[in-house]
Each structure stands twice: as structure tokens, then as C-alpha cells.
C-alpha positions in Angstrom: -1.7 -2.7 5.2 -2.1 -3.6 8.8 -3.8 -6.9 9.4 -5.5 -7.0 12.9 -5.6 -10.7 12.7 -2.3 -11.1 12.2 -0.8 -8.4 14.1 1.4 -7.2 11.2 0.9 -5.5 8.0 0.7 -7.6 4.7 0.9 -6.6 1.1 -2.0 -4.5 -0.6 -1.1 -3.8 -4.5 -3.0 -1.3 -6.4 -1.2 -3.0 -9.4 0.1 -6.0 -10.7 3.3 -6.7 -9.7 5.1 -6.7 -13.0 3.4 -3.5 -13.5 5.7 -1.7 -10.8 9.2 -0.3 -11.4 12.1 -2.4 -11.0 13.3 0.3 -7.9 9.9 0.0 -6.8 9.5 -3.7 -6.6 12.8 -3.6 -4.6 12.1 -1.6 -2.4 8.6 -3.5 -1.0 10.4 -6.3 -1.2 12.9 -4.7 1.4 9.9 -3.6 3.8 8.6 -6.9 3.3 11.6 -8.3 4.8 11.5 -5.9 7.5 7.8 -7.3 8.3 8.7 -10.7 7.6 11.7 -10.8 10.1 8.7 -10.2 12.7 6.6 -13.6 12.0 8.5 -15.6 13.9 8.1 -13.7 17.0 4.3 -13.4 16.5 4.0 -16.7 16.1 5.5 -17.4 19.5 3.0 -14.7 20.8 0.1 -16.9 19.6 1.6 -20.0 20.7 1.5 -18.6 24.3 -1.8 -17.5 23.9 -2.7 -21.0 22.9 -0.9 -22.7 25.7 -2.6 -20.6 28.1 -6.1 -21.3 26.5 -5.5 -24.8 26.6 -4.6 -24.8 30.4 -7.8 -22.9 31.0 -9.7 -25.4 28.7 -7.9 -28.6 30.5 -9.5 -27.1 34.1 -13.0 -25.5 32.7 -15.6 -27.6 33.6 -18.7 -25.8 32.1 -19.2 -27.0 28.6 -20.4 -23.6 26.5 -16.9 -21.8 27.9 -15.2 -25.0 27.2 -16.9 -24.7 23.7 -15.9 -21.0 23.7 -12.1 -22.0 24.3 -11.9 -24.6 21.7 -13.2 -21.8 19.6 -10.4 -19.1 20.6 -7.7 -22.2 20.3 -8.6 -22.9 17.0 -8.9 -19.0 15.7 -5.1 -18.7 16.7 -4.2 -22.2 15.4 -5.3 -20.7 11.9 -4.2 -17.3 12.5 -0.3 -18.8 13.2 -1.3 -21.1 9.7 -1.6 -18.2 7.8 1.3 -16.6 9.3 3.4 -19.3 8.2 1.9 -18.7 4.8 2.9 -15.0 4.7 6.0 -16.1 5.7 6.7 -18.2 2.8 5.4 -15.6 0.8 8.8 -14.2 0.4 10.2 -16.8 -1.8 7.4 -16.1 -4.6 7.8 -12.2 -4.4 12.0 -12.3 -4.1 11.9 -14.5 -7.6 9.7 -12.2 -9.3 11.5 -9.5 -8.7 14.3 -10.8 -10.3 12.4 -12.1 -13.6 
């Protein structure tokens, strides 16, 4: 299912992982590998947004706007953290398929 915040689709399982047939699990992993491969580029895109917002923050003299920029930077950083977690999720899923 597409996650707007992350900018990528993320798995949404209706069943427990072990309840899927092996062929379906392989298919899920293949599709996830394609999605996972886009995560580094997505992180780069968000880092660029952070850099722009930091430049704005450095020049901003109006305190409420500076606070808003700081909040937006923190949200971007949180999104990057979540993307890193999803990127590493592949290792767990891959090992489950071979059990």
C-alpha cells in the first residue's frame, strides 16, 4: 500500500507471513526488492529538502516561522529514519522466506 509520508509503497499483509504459500512469499520479496531499491534515492530527495529548509532557517528572523521550519526539518528527519528501518526490513523478510 502506498505510504504518502514515506513516498513508497509498504507491505500490508492480510495473513501471517507463514500462512502465505512459498511462491507468494517469493513474489512479495521480489516486489519488495524493487521498492527497496528506490529507498536510497528517496532518502536523498528528503535530505535535499532538509538542506533547503536549513538554509531558510539560518536566514529566518521571525521566531514562529523559524519554529515551523524546525518542525518540518524534524518531520523530514523522522521520515528518513523510518525509510532506513524499512530498508533494513528486507533482511528479516528474506530470512523468513527461507525458513
